[in-house]
DODRENLUM-932518 format. One record per residue (C-alpha): residue number from 1; residue in three letters; y, z, x. Coordinates in nm, 4 decimals. Layout:
REM DODRENLUM-932518
SITE  pos  code         Y         Z         X
SITE  NUM   ALA         Y         Z         X
...
REM end
This chain:
REM DODRENLUM-932518
SITE  pos  code         Y         Z         X
SITE    1   UNK    1.8346   -1.3878    1.1989
SITE    2   UNK    1.9500   -1.5712    1.4987
SITE    3   UNK    1.9137   -1.2842    1.7298
SITE    4   UNK    1.5538   -1.1569    1.6003
SITE    5   UNK    1.4441   -1.5539    1.7013
SITE    6   UNK    1.5792   -1.4903    2.0223
SITE    7   UNK    1.4393   -1.1593    1.9978
SITE    8   UNK    1.0535   -1.2982    2.0052
SITE    9   UNK    1.0996   -1.4991    2.2886
SITE   10   UNK    1.2158   -1.1424    2.4901
SITE   11   UNK    0.9452   -0.8829    2.3193
SITE   12   UNK    0.6255   -0.9043    2.1097
SITE   13   UNK    0.7279   -0.9441    1.7609
SITE   14   UNK    1.0971   -0.9336    1.8190
SITE   15   UNK    1.1268   -0.5600    1.7339
SITE   16   UNK    0.8388   -0.3243    1.7562
SITE   17   UNK    0.5835   -0.2024    1.4875
SITE   18   UNK    0.7695   -0.0686    1.1721
SITE   19   UNK    1.1019   -0.2005    1.2160
SITE   20   UNK    0.9725   -0.5867    1.1778
SITE   21   UNK    1.1186   -0.7464    0.8949
SITE   22   UNK    0.7597   -0.7424    0.6752
SITE   23   UNK    0.8208   -0.3598    0.6652
SITE   24   UNK    1.1045   -0.4366    0.4461
SITE   25   UNK    1.2319   -0.7354    0.2650
SITE   26   UNK    1.2687   -1.0186    0.4901
SITE   27   UNK    1.5824   -1.2303    0.4942
SITE   28   UNK    1.7292   -0.9441    0.2918
SITE   29   UNK    1.7258   -0.6226    0.5177
SITE   30   UNK    1.9070   -0.6146    0.8587
SITE   31   UNK    1.7330   -0.6194    1.1759
SITE   32   UNK    1.9610   -0.5308    1.4279
SITE   33   UNK    2.2143   -0.2169    1.3697
SITE   34   UNK    2.5163   -0.1912    1.6064
SITE   35   UNK    2.5960    0.1659    1.4853
SITE   36   UNK    2.5832    0.4711    1.2648
SITE   37   UNK    2.8254    0.7461    1.1716
SITE   38   UNK    2.7760    1.0295    0.9546
SITE   39   UNK    2.4984    0.9012    0.6750
SITE   40   UNK    2.6213    0.5325    0.7074
SITE   41   UNK    2.4800    0.2621    0.9276
SITE   42   UNK    2.6573   -0.1097    1.0247
SITE   43   UNK    2.4451   -0.4112    1.0881
SITE   44   UNK    2.5207   -0.6769    1.3420
SITE   45   UNK    2.7142   -0.8947    1.0634
SITE   46   UNK    2.9347   -0.6001    0.9840
SITE   47   UNK    2.7576   -0.4934    0.6625
SITE   48   UNK    2.7723   -0.1072    0.5996
SITE   49   UNK    2.4792    0.0808    0.4413
SITE   50   UNK    2.4542    0.4211    0.3158
SITE   51   UNK    2.1120    0.5028    0.5028
SITE   52   UNK    1.8472    0.7005    0.3446
SITE   53   UNK    1.6187    0.5805    0.5968
SITE   54   UNK    1.7587    0.8248    0.8926
SITE   55   UNK    1.5876    0.6920    1.1853
SITE   56   UNK    1.2847    0.7301    0.9999
SITE   57   UNK    1.3479    1.1083    0.9871
SITE   58   UNK    1.5650    1.2349    1.3263
SITE   59   UNK    1.8632    1.2153    1.1485
SITE   60   UNK    1.9163    1.5925    0.9790
SITE   61   UNK    2.2732    1.5979    1.0230
SITE   62   UNK    2.4068    1.2581    1.0467
SITE   63   UNK    2.4833    0.9911    1.3106
SITE   64   UNK    2.6699    1.0680    1.6102
SITE   65   UNK    2.7085    1.4000    1.5449
SITE   66   UNK    2.9921    1.5432    1.7755
SITE   67   UNK    2.8837    1.8874    1.8308
SITE   68   UNK    2.5399    1.7775    1.9652
SITE   69   UNK    2.6540    1.4800    2.1469
SITE   70   UNK    2.9202    1.6739    2.3263
SITE   71   UNK    2.6802    1.9542    2.4117
SITE   72   UNK    2.4057    1.7018    2.5650
SITE   73   UNK    2.7301    1.5109    2.7590
SITE   74   UNK    2.8210    1.8677    2.9071
SITE   75   UNK    2.4843    1.8904    3.0045
SITE   76   UNK    2.4600    1.5804    3.1850
SITE   77   UNK    2.8070    1.5799    3.3338
SITE   78   UNK    2.7749    1.9477    3.4774
SITE   79   UNK    2.4057    2.0270    3.5310
SITE   80   UNK    2.2127    1.7417    3.5137
SITE   81   UNK    1.8634    1.6977    3.2681
SITE   82   UNK    1.6172    1.5226    3.5156
SITE   83   UNK    1.4240    1.7326    3.7710
SITE   84   UNK    1.1088    1.7882    3.9660
SITE   85   UNK    1.1434    2.1681    3.8116
SITE   86   UNK    1.1941    2.3401    3.4944
SITE   87   UNK    1.5655    2.4179    3.4013
SITE   88   UNK    1.6160    2.7648    3.2540
SITE   89   UNK    1.7029    2.6045    2.8983
SITE   90   UNK    1.3526    2.5172    2.8227
SITE   91   UNK    1.2611    2.8977    2.7994
SITE   92   UNK    1.5702    2.9212    2.5697
SITE   93   UNK    1.4585    2.6740    2.3220
SITE   94   UNK    1.1233    2.8053    2.3347
SITE   95   UNK    1.2139    3.1406    2.2410
SITE   96   UNK    1.4490    2.9907    1.9630
SITE   97   UNK    1.0996    2.8347    1.8183
SITE   98   UNK    0.9133    3.1372    1.8254
SITE   99   UNK    1.1871    3.3635    1.6277
SITE  100   UNK    1.1552    3.0528    1.3631
SITE  101   UNK    0.8626    2.9058    1.2773
SITE  102   UNK    0.5583    3.1426    1.1680
SITE  103   UNK    0.2563    3.0443    1.4131
SITE  104   UNK    0.4644    3.0000    1.7203
SITE  105   UNK    0.4003    3.2445    1.9889
SITE  106   UNK    0.3766    2.9817    2.2547
SITE  107   UNK    0.5206    2.5836    2.2812
SITE  108   UNK    0.4894    2.3062    2.4793
SITE  109   UNK    0.7445    2.0381    2.4725
SITE  110   UNK    0.6716    1.6825    2.4959
SITE  111   UNK    0.8820    1.3862    2.3641
SITE  112   UNK    0.7292    1.2353    2.0562
SITE  113   UNK    0.5575    1.3309    1.7547
SITE  114   UNK    0.2427    1.1106    1.9183
SITE  115   UNK    0.2242    1.3201    2.1996
SITE  116   UNK    0.2415    1.6453    2.0348
SITE  117   UNK   -0.0196    1.5654    1.7592
SITE  118   UNK   -0.2410    1.4503    2.0436
SITE  119   UNK   -0.2461    1.7373    2.2924
SITE  120   UNK   -0.2713    1.9418    1.9690
SITE  121   UNK   -0.6163    1.7818    1.8920
SITE  122   UNK   -0.6986    1.7878    2.2896
SITE  123   UNK   -0.5903    2.1922    2.2702
SITE  124   UNK   -0.8113    2.2090    1.9623
SITE  125   UNK   -1.1272    2.0782    2.1367
SITE  126   UNK   -1.0815    2.2529    2.4758
SITE  127   UNK   -1.0649    2.6017    2.2861
SITE  128   UNK   -1.3357    2.5553    2.0473
SITE  129   UNK   -1.5296    2.3472    2.2692
SITE  130   UNK   -1.6335    2.1163    1.9671
SITE  131   UNK   -1.5495    1.7659    1.9418
SITE  132   UNK   -1.4888    1.6622    1.5566
SITE  133   UNK   -1.1769    1.6552    1.4187
SITE  134   UNK   -1.0806    1.6364    1.0423
SITE  135   UNK   -0.7653    1.4688    0.9864
SITE  136   UNK   -0.5192    1.4112    0.6666
SITE  137   UNK   -0.2023    1.2075    0.7219
SITE  138   UNK   -0.0572    0.9811    0.9575
SITE  139   UNK   -0.0182    1.1355    1.2906
SITE  140   UNK    0.1262    0.8599    1.5345
SITE  141   UNK   -0.0181    0.5835    1.7381
SITE  142   UNK   -0.2562    0.7053    2.0089
SITE  143   UNK   -0.6416    0.5911    1.9919
SITE  144   UNK   -0.7597    0.8682    1.8142
SITE  145   UNK   -0.5758    0.8200    1.4867
SITE  146   UNK   -0.3676    0.4957    1.4825
SITE  147   UNK   -0.4551    0.2916    1.1811
SITE  148   UNK   -0.4501   -0.0587    1.3405
SITE  149   UNK   -0.7739   -0.0546    1.5518
SITE  150   UNK   -0.6618   -0.3651    1.7808
SITE  151   UNK   -0.7841   -0.2899    2.1289
SITE  152   UNK   -0.9522    0.0519    2.0503
SITE  153   UNK   -1.3203    0.1018    2.1166
SITE  154   UNK   -1.4655    0.2937    1.8088
SITE  155   UNK   -1.6339    0.5542    2.0490
SITE  156   UNK   -1.2405    0.6735    2.0781
SITE  157   UNK   -1.2231    0.7821    1.7005
SITE  158   UNK   -1.5656    0.7855    1.5694
SITE  159   UNK   -1.5453    1.1909    1.5858
SITE  160   UNK   -1.2166    1.1935    1.3958
SITE  161   UNK   -1.2953    1.2136    1.0253
SITE  162   UNK   -1.0144    1.1334    0.7452
SITE  163   UNK   -0.9996    1.3254    0.4210
SITE  164   UNK   -0.7526    1.2956    0.1269
SITE  165   UNK   -0.4786    1.5047    0.0533
SITE  166   UNK   -0.5117    1.7943   -0.1645
SITE  167   UNK   -0.8727    1.7374   -0.2043
SITE  168   UNK   -1.0594    2.0683   -0.0889
SITE  169   UNK   -1.3879    1.9362   -0.2140
SITE  170   UNK   -1.3643    1.6457    0.0127
SITE  171   UNK   -1.2490    1.8540    0.2990
SITE  172   UNK   -1.5545    2.1152    0.2812
SITE  173   UNK   -1.8007    1.8336    0.2721
SITE  174   UNK   -1.7000    1.6863    0.6030
SITE  175   UNK   -1.6873    2.0522    0.7557
SITE  176   UNK   -2.0314    2.1474    0.5718
SITE  177   UNK   -2.1748    1.7932    0.7093
SITE  178   UNK   -2.0697    1.8924    1.0733
SITE  179   UNK   -2.0520    2.2293    1.0640
SITE  180   UNK   -2.1910    2.2946    1.4335
SITE  181   UNK   -1.9207    2.0429    1.6177
SITE  182   UNK   -1.5856    2.1012    1.4159
SITE  183   UNK   -1.3051    2.1638    1.6517
SITE  184   UNK   -1.0330    2.1232    1.4137
SITE  185   UNK   -0.8556    2.0097    1.0856
SITE  186   UNK   -0.4947    1.8526    1.1200
SITE  187   UNK   -0.3299    1.7529    0.8088
SITE  188   UNK    0.0471    1.7384    0.7200
SITE  189   UNK    0.1247    2.0196    0.4933
SITE  190   UNK    0.3524    1.7532    0.2627
SITE  191   UNK    0.1617    1.4739    0.1687
SITE  192   UNK    0.2856    1.1081    0.2586
SITE  193   UNK    0.0597    0.8524    0.2781
SITE  194   UNK    0.1866    0.4770    0.3584
SITE  195   UNK    0.3509    0.3174    0.0613
SITE  196   UNK    0.2505    0.5704   -0.1818
SITE  197   UNK    0.3894    0.8673   -0.3562
SITE  198   UNK    0.4963    1.1680   -0.1757
SITE  199   UNK    0.2854    1.4589   -0.2763
SITE  200   UNK    0.3503    1.8026   -0.2636
SITE  201   UNK    0.0397    2.0652   -0.1889
SITE  202   UNK   -0.1032    2.1565   -0.5380
SITE  203   UNK   -0.1110    2.5430   -0.6031
SITE  204   UNK   -0.3505    2.6775   -0.3593
SITE  205   UNK   -0.4262    2.3862   -0.1536
SITE  206   UNK   -0.2827    2.4792    0.1347
SITE  207   UNK   -0.4219    2.8250    0.1320
SITE  208   UNK   -0.7334    2.6425    0.0505
SITE  209   UNK   -0.7608    2.4559    0.3628
SITE  210   UNK   -0.6461    2.7994    0.6062
SITE  211   UNK   -0.9879    2.9431    0.4498
SITE  212   UNK   -1.1939    2.6715    0.5058
SITE  213   UNK   -1.0537    2.6420    0.8855
SITE  214   UNK   -1.1641    2.9960    0.8990
SITE  215   UNK   -1.4652    2.9685    0.7359
SITE  216   UNK   -1.6045    2.6834    0.9692
SITE  217   UNK   -1.4319    2.8278    1.2609
SITE  218   UNK   -1.2267    2.5450    1.3669
SITE  219   UNK   -0.8562    2.5556    1.4659
SITE  220   UNK   -0.5791    2.4477    1.1689
SITE  221   UNK   -0.3113    2.2017    1.2889
SITE  222   UNK   -0.0098    2.1696    1.0591
SITE  223   UNK    0.1846    1.8405    1.1689
SITE  224   UNK    0.5347    1.8877    1.0740
SITE  225   UNK    0.6798    1.6106    1.2413
SITE  226   UNK    0.8256    1.5238    0.9583
SITE  227   UNK    0.8614    1.8690    0.7158
SITE  228   UNK    0.9694    2.0464    1.0393
SITE  229   UNK    1.3175    2.1836    1.0117
SITE  230   UNK    1.3676    1.9863    0.7161
SITE  231   UNK    1.1697    2.1965    0.4554
SITE  232   UNK    1.2926    2.5153    0.6119
SITE  233   UNK    1.3984    2.6127    0.9552
SITE  234   UNK    1.0224    2.7506    1.0175
SITE  235   UNK    0.8685    2.4302    0.8491
SITE  236   UNK    0.6519    2.3690    0.5701
SITE  237   UNK    0.4597    2.6633    0.6665
SITE  238   UNK    0.7428    2.8862    0.6249
SITE  239   UNK    0.8402    2.7320    0.2873
SITE  240   UNK    0.4777    2.7282    0.1379
SITE  241   UNK    0.3879    3.0632    0.3062
SITE  242   UNK    0.0473    2.9420    0.5092
SITE  243   UNK    0.0419    3.0043    0.8480
SITE  244   UNK   -0.1538    2.7347    1.0892
SITE  245   UNK   -0.2915    2.8367    1.3991
SITE  246   UNK   -0.1139    2.5214    1.5910
SITE  247   UNK    0.1699    2.3178    1.4519
SITE  248   UNK    0.3553    1.9815    1.5555
SITE  249   UNK    0.7427    1.9890    1.5591
SITE  250   UNK    0.9833    1.6838    1.6246
SITE  251   UNK    1.1983    1.4751    1.4533
SITE  252   UNK    1.4631    1.6595    1.2845
SITE  253   UNK    1.4717    1.9292    1.5783
SITE  254   UNK    1.7119    1.7404    1.7829
SITE  255   UNK    1.9094    1.5077    1.5429
SITE  256   UNK    1.7890    1.1799    1.6950
SITE  257   UNK    1.7233    1.2946    2.0581
SITE  258   UNK    1.3708    1.2386    2.2017
SITE  259   UNK    1.1980    1.6023    2.1827
SITE  260   UNK    0.8807    1.7114    2.0106
SITE  261   UNK    0.6798    2.0017    2.0229
SITE  262   UNK    0.3390    2.1787    1.9879
SITE  263   UNK    0.3609    2.5363    1.8889
SITE  264   UNK    0.0912    2.8037    1.8240
SITE  265   UNK   -0.0910    3.0927    1.8858
SITE  266   UNK   -0.0962    3.2286    2.1958
SITE  267   UNK   -0.5102    3.2690    2.2797
SITE  268   UNK   -0.5286    2.9176    2.1542
SITE  269   UNK   -0.2253    2.7796    2.3452
SITE  270   UNK   -0.3200    2.8983    2.6705
SITE  271   UNK   -0.5775    2.6861    2.7304
SITE  272   UNK   -0.3307    2.4379    2.8511
SITE  273   UNK   -0.2640    2.6813    3.1650
SITE  274   UNK   -0.6234    2.5858    3.2948
SITE  275   UNK   -0.8435    2.3849    3.0879
SITE  276   UNK   -0.6458    2.1214    2.9137
SITE  277   UNK   -0.4039    1.8755    3.1476
SITE  278   UNK   -0.0426    1.8102    2.9819
SITE  279   UNK    0.2214    1.6639    3.1835
SITE  280   UNK    0.4808    1.3890    3.1969
SITE  281   UNK    0.7528    1.2795    3.4506
SITE  282   UNK    0.9998    1.2877    3.1202
SITE  283   UNK    0.8616    1.6122    2.9196
SITE  284   UNK    1.0610    1.8684    3.0681
SITE  285   UNK    1.4515    1.6460    3.0237
SITE  286   UNK    1.6779    1.9030    2.9234
SITE  287   UNK    1.9461    1.6772    2.7564
SITE  288   UNK    1.7430    1.6635    2.4333
SITE  289   UNK    1.6386    2.0062    2.4639
SITE  290   UNK    2.0181    2.0960    2.4863
SITE  291   UNK    2.0598    1.8474    2.1835
SITE  292   UNK    1.7372    2.0787    1.9996
SITE  293   UNK    1.9512    2.3941    2.0516
SITE  294   UNK    2.2822    2.3003    1.9003
SITE  295   UNK    2.0829    2.1278    1.6420
SITE  296   UNK    1.9215    2.4446    1.5411
SITE  297   UNK    2.2722    2.6288    1.5874
SITE  298   UNK    2.4113    2.4146    1.3543
SITE  299   UNK    2.1477    2.4111    1.0828
SITE  300   UNK    2.1236    2.7977    1.0935
SITE  301   UNK    2.4873    2.8394    1.0993
SITE  302   UNK    2.6084    2.6196    0.8215
SITE  303   UNK    2.2888    2.6531    0.6046
SITE  304   UNK    2.2169    2.2938    0.6406
SITE  305   UNK    1.8876    2.2929    0.4845
SITE  306   UNK    1.9995    2.4788    0.1611
SITE  307   UNK    2.2864    2.2021    0.1094
SITE  308   UNK    2.0207    1.9312    0.1810
SITE  309   UNK    1.8150    2.0838   -0.0699
SITE  310   UNK    2.0400    2.1420   -0.3476
SITE  311   UNK    2.1785    1.7356   -0.2824
SITE  312   UNK    1.8119    1.6365   -0.3233
SITE  313   UNK    1.7504    1.8409   -0.6416
SITE  314   UNK    2.0609    1.6957   -0.7936
SITE  315   UNK    1.9811    1.3432   -0.6876
SITE  316   UNK    1.6332    1.3839   -0.8095
SITE  317   UNK    1.7571    1.4861   -1.1487
SITE  318   UNK    1.9909    1.1804   -1.1925
SITE  319   UNK    1.7410    0.9213   -1.0577
SITE  320   UNK    1.4730    1.0903   -1.2926
SITE  321   UNK    1.6786    1.0032   -1.6038
SITE  322   UNK    1.7826    0.6861   -1.4833
SITE  323   UNK    1.4071    0.6172   -1.4161
SITE  324   UNK    1.3227    0.7630   -1.7662
SITE  325   UNK    1.5684    0.5585   -1.9536
SITE  326   UNK    1.4941    0.2185   -1.7701
SITE  327   UNK    1.1474    0.2278   -1.9297
SITE  328   UNK    1.0227    0.0665   -1.5970
SITE  329   UNK    0.6555    0.1689   -1.4458
SITE  330   UNK    0.8436    0.3579   -1.1752
SITE  331   UNK    0.8288    0.6713   -1.0064
SITE  332   UNK    1.0443    0.9261   -0.7753
SITE  333   UNK    0.8609    1.1466   -0.5710
SITE  334   UNK    0.9328    1.3857   -0.2349
SITE  335   UNK    1.2156    1.5550   -0.4003
SITE  336   UNK    1.4442    1.7454   -0.2800
SITE  337   UNK    1.3418    1.6581    0.0962
SITE  338   UNK    1.1845    1.2604    0.1177
SITE  339   UNK    1.2976    1.0894   -0.1997
SITE  340   UNK    1.0812    0.7622   -0.2592
SITE  341   UNK    1.0873    0.5286   -0.5556
SITE  342   UNK    0.7416    0.3646   -0.6073
SITE  343   UNK    0.6345    0.1089   -0.8446
SITE  344   UNK    0.3094    0.2217   -1.0295
SITE  345   UNK    0.0231    0.0006   -0.9580
SITE  346   UNK   -0.1443   -0.2567   -1.2204
SITE  347   UNK   -0.4172   -0.4972   -1.1934
SITE  348   UNK   -0.2260   -0.8125   -1.1759
SITE  349   UNK    0.0018   -0.6924   -0.8913
SITE  350   UNK    0.2962   -0.7282   -1.0991
SITE  351   UNK    0.4500   -0.4125   -0.8930
SITE  352   UNK    0.4569   -0.5799   -0.5711
SITE  353   UNK    0.7114   -0.8267   -0.7192
SITE  354   UNK    0.8935   -0.5662   -0.9011
SITE  355   UNK    0.9086   -0.3491   -0.5864
SITE  356   UNK    1.0018   -0.6785   -0.3492
SITE  357   UNK    1.2848   -0.7335   -0.6169
SITE  358   UNK    1.4388   -0.3375   -0.6543
SITE  359   UNK    1.4586   -0.3215   -0.2783
SITE  360   UNK    1.6423   -0.6295   -0.2641
SITE  361   UNK    1.8837   -0.5535   -0.5082
SITE  362   UNK    1.9204   -0.2292   -0.3515
SITE  363   UNK    2.0079   -0.3456    0.0267
SITE  364   UNK    2.2141   -0.6013   -0.1513
SITE  365   UNK    2.4222   -0.3096   -0.2861
SITE  366   UNK    2.4342   -0.1274    0.0569
SITE  367   UNK    2.1734    0.1237   -0.0258
SITE  368   UNK    1.9391    0.1358    0.2707
SITE  369   UNK    1.5839    0.2675    0.1418
SITE  370   UNK    1.2369    0.1306    0.2735
SITE  371   UNK    0.9902   -0.0107    0.0333
SITE  372   UNK    0.6966    0.1293    0.2157
SITE  373   UNK    0.8170    0.4601    0.3443
SITE  374   UNK    0.9934    0.7949    0.1825
SITE  375   UNK    1.3645    0.8008    0.2695
SITE  376   UNK    1.5294    1.1305    0.3556
SITE  377   UNK    1.8674    1.2927    0.2635
SITE  378   UNK    2.1082    1.4319    0.5457
SITE  379   UNK    2.3604    1.6462    0.5496
SITE  380   UNK    2.6517    1.4000    0.6244
SITE  381   UNK    2.5473    1.2021    0.2717
SITE  382   UNK    2.8387    1.2771    0.0599
SITE  383   UNK    2.8680    1.3637   -0.2951
SITE  384   UNK    2.9804    1.0102   -0.3594
SITE  385   UNK    2.7023    0.8448   -0.1580
SITE  386   UNK    2.4628    0.9743   -0.3791
SITE  387   UNK    2.6390    0.9053   -0.7210
SITE  388   UNK    2.6917    0.5494   -0.5795
SITE  389   UNK    2.3422    0.5659   -0.4838
SITE  390   UNK    2.1960    0.6477   -0.8445
SITE  391   UNK    2.4133    0.3730   -0.9898
SITE  392   UNK    2.3072    0.1304   -0.7586
SITE  393   UNK    1.9450    0.2286   -0.8532
SITE  394   UNK    1.9985    0.2087   -1.2243
SITE  395   UNK    2.1857   -0.1321   -1.1787
SITE  396   UNK    1.8735   -0.2592   -0.9532
SITE  397   UNK    1.6094   -0.1872   -1.2065
SITE  398   UNK    1.8298   -0.3628   -1.4862
SITE  399   UNK    1.7885   -0.6390   -1.2867
SITE  400   UNK    1.4315   -0.6213   -1.3117
SITE  401   UNK    1.4210   -0.7117   -1.6721
SITE  402   UNK    1.5616   -1.0613   -1.5845
SITE  403   UNK    1.2607   -1.1512   -1.3740
REM end
């Protein structure tokens, strides 16, 4: 807490955005982390936690994964990674993406998810010659999509129209009302609204979105920043069998190194050759591309996603049983990839107090889950970690009955 007070002197808010204490339980959760290894982190006071937030998603293998880090160190020492021109490794990574991702015929490498979703929208508009975008989900911090509108003129997002996940009728109403000017639809194929249950697509939902995009002549974009290289090596589009026109990938692709990509069909992607400007000093940097290639190699070689899914299913079964036996108004969603314990809303707002107390009890037991954001299971979470966490959830729910 002393370090945080000093940080507020140095940086606005002390720490940035979603990492500020009010997004956890103030006074209970750590604010500064010194290190991580495998599936655990250690804070500045020396407390160790089983970490299920996984840096908000990028840690698919584990912290300080030696194979990945050593590949990056080798690149830095022997070849370098930041140049005026492009290194050949970029072609190798894109070739691998085209092998794995159904919609990927070409790719543009960027650094963050916000970069990727923003260039996706720009590309859709350039390709169609139209303006309006229908959106569902969190797509980053840029002007067109950020939820907090401070400092953003309304004209920069007035052509972006929101719809709710799993609601085809609402989406078609938007498309029909703007039929002459719809450039694209961007949707997270797995629904993960803020502070609410993770939603899987209802039967026929993603197929229905695909049909509506075709019917109204707009580009279908899957935002797979969270689901990519987690639901399957080809993303949720591969897992659910629905192929978009464009898709964004990032987070788990490089086990924590800063890289993301817009991938898609050649005809649409090619507008970036002459109609759409995409450039950054750091987009071509190859230390993160090396990390991505090595991470993908490990994911394939060790069948990592099968292991994570198996762990996730077992974890959900055990937590589901604990919740049922507790009799508390609690739900578990997101199995097997994005577990999230949420409290059922009530008119009196008691769920907020229960949520606060539950996550207080969890963090005191050394389990790092976020009250307002789903978690993740990584490869290095052991069976012992998961069993301990199930018991911690059981104990924390029991504490609520003493409120």
